[in-house]
C-alpha positions as CSV (number, residue, x, y, z in Angstrom):
1,M,-4.4,-11.1,-17.3
2,I,-1.2,-12.9,-18.2
3,T,-0.8,-14.1,-21.6
4,D,1.9,-16.2,-23.1
5,G,0.4,-16.6,-26.6
6,E,-2.5,-15.5,-29.0
7,W,-6.0,-16.4,-27.6
8,T,-7.5,-19.5,-29.6
9,S,-11.1,-20.9,-30.2
10,T,-12.5,-22.7,-27.4
11,I,-11.1,-26.3,-28.4
12,G,-8.0,-24.3,-29.2
13,N,-7.8,-25.1,-32.9
14,Q,-7.9,-21.3,-34.3
15,Q,-5.8,-18.8,-33.2
16,L,-7.3,-15.1,-33.3
17,S,-10.5,-16.6,-34.1
18,P,-13.6,-17.2,-34.0
19,A,-14.5,-13.2,-33.6
20,D,-17.0,-13.9,-31.3
21,Q,-14.7,-15.6,-28.7
22,N,-12.2,-12.5,-28.7
23,P,-11.5,-12.0,-25.2
24,S,-11.3,-8.3,-25.7
25,T,-15.2,-8.5,-26.1
26,T,-15.4,-9.8,-22.4
27,A,-13.0,-7.0,-21.1
28,L,-14.7,-4.3,-22.9
29,N,-18.2,-5.6,-21.5
30,L,-16.5,-5.9,-17.7
31,Y,-15.2,-2.2,-18.1
32,T,-17.8,-0.4,-19.9
33,N,-20.9,-2.3,-17.7
34,H,-18.9,-2.7,-14.2
35,N,-15.8,-0.6,-14.1
36,V,-13.5,-3.5,-13.8
37,K,-10.3,-2.9,-15.6
38,T,-8.3,-5.6,-17.4
39,H,-4.3,-5.4,-16.7
40,V,-2.4,-7.3,-19.4
41,M,1.3,-8.6,-18.9
42,T,2.7,-10.5,-21.9
43,L,5.7,-13.1,-22.1
44,G,7.1,-15.6,-24.1
45,E,5.4,-15.7,-27.6
46,A,2.9,-12.8,-26.8
47,F,6.0,-10.4,-26.2
48,A,4.8,-7.1,-28.1
49,K,1.8,-8.6,-29.9
50,A,-1.2,-6.6,-31.3
51,F,-3.7,-8.8,-29.9
52,A,-2.6,-8.0,-25.9
53,N,-2.6,-4.0,-26.4
54,E,-6.2,-4.8,-28.1
55,L,-7.5,-6.6,-25.0
56,A,-5.9,-3.9,-22.7
57,M,-7.2,-1.2,-24.3
58,A,-10.8,-2.8,-24.4
59,G,-10.2,-3.3,-20.8
60,G,-9.8,0.4,-20.0
61,T,-5.7,0.1,-19.3
62,V,-4.8,1.7,-22.7
63,A,-1.6,-1.0,-23.5
64,A,-0.4,-4.4,-22.3
65,I,2.7,-4.3,-20.2
66,H,5.3,-6.6,-22.5
67,T,7.7,-8.3,-20.6
68,S,10.7,-10.0,-22.5
69,G,11.7,-12.5,-19.5
70,P,11.5,-14.1,-16.4
71,D,13.7,-11.5,-14.4
72,N,11.8,-8.8,-16.4
73,F,8.3,-10.3,-15.8
74,A,8.8,-10.2,-11.7
75,L,10.0,-6.7,-11.2
76,E,7.2,-5.8,-13.9
77,L,4.6,-7.5,-12.0
78,E,5.7,-6.4,-8.7
79,S,5.4,-2.8,-9.9
80,L,1.7,-3.2,-11.3
81,I,0.7,-4.9,-7.6
82,F,2.1,-1.9,-6.2
83,G,0.6,0.5,-8.6
84,L,-2.8,-1.1,-7.6
85,E,-2.2,-0.9,-4.0
86,D,-1.3,2.8,-4.3
87,S,-4.3,3.4,-6.1
88,G,-6.4,1.6,-3.8
89,V,-7.9,-0.9,-6.1
90,I,-6.5,-3.8,-4.1
91,L,-5.6,-3.9,-0.3
92,K,-1.9,-3.2,0.6
93,V,-0.1,-6.5,1.6
94,C,0.8,-6.8,5.2
95,S,4.5,-6.4,5.9
96,G,6.4,-7.7,8.8
């Protein structure tokens, strides 16, 4: 999951509420019941915010990857993808 800000209600008028719409609940369900991990990357307003770490932890990946700018984001995303390939989570990309 890539996020640039706090989650909101389905109509977008409340930040970090209502509690029953917290995406951490969905991430926890996916991880607990289906062994699907949620990797979280932040940028912009979401940089180093607690909600992103909460979401990552619920999804079984301990902490969000916090990126401070476009260059850092590209490097971190590439690193995450290569890590997922190396661990067999996703297929390795064909290279020419």
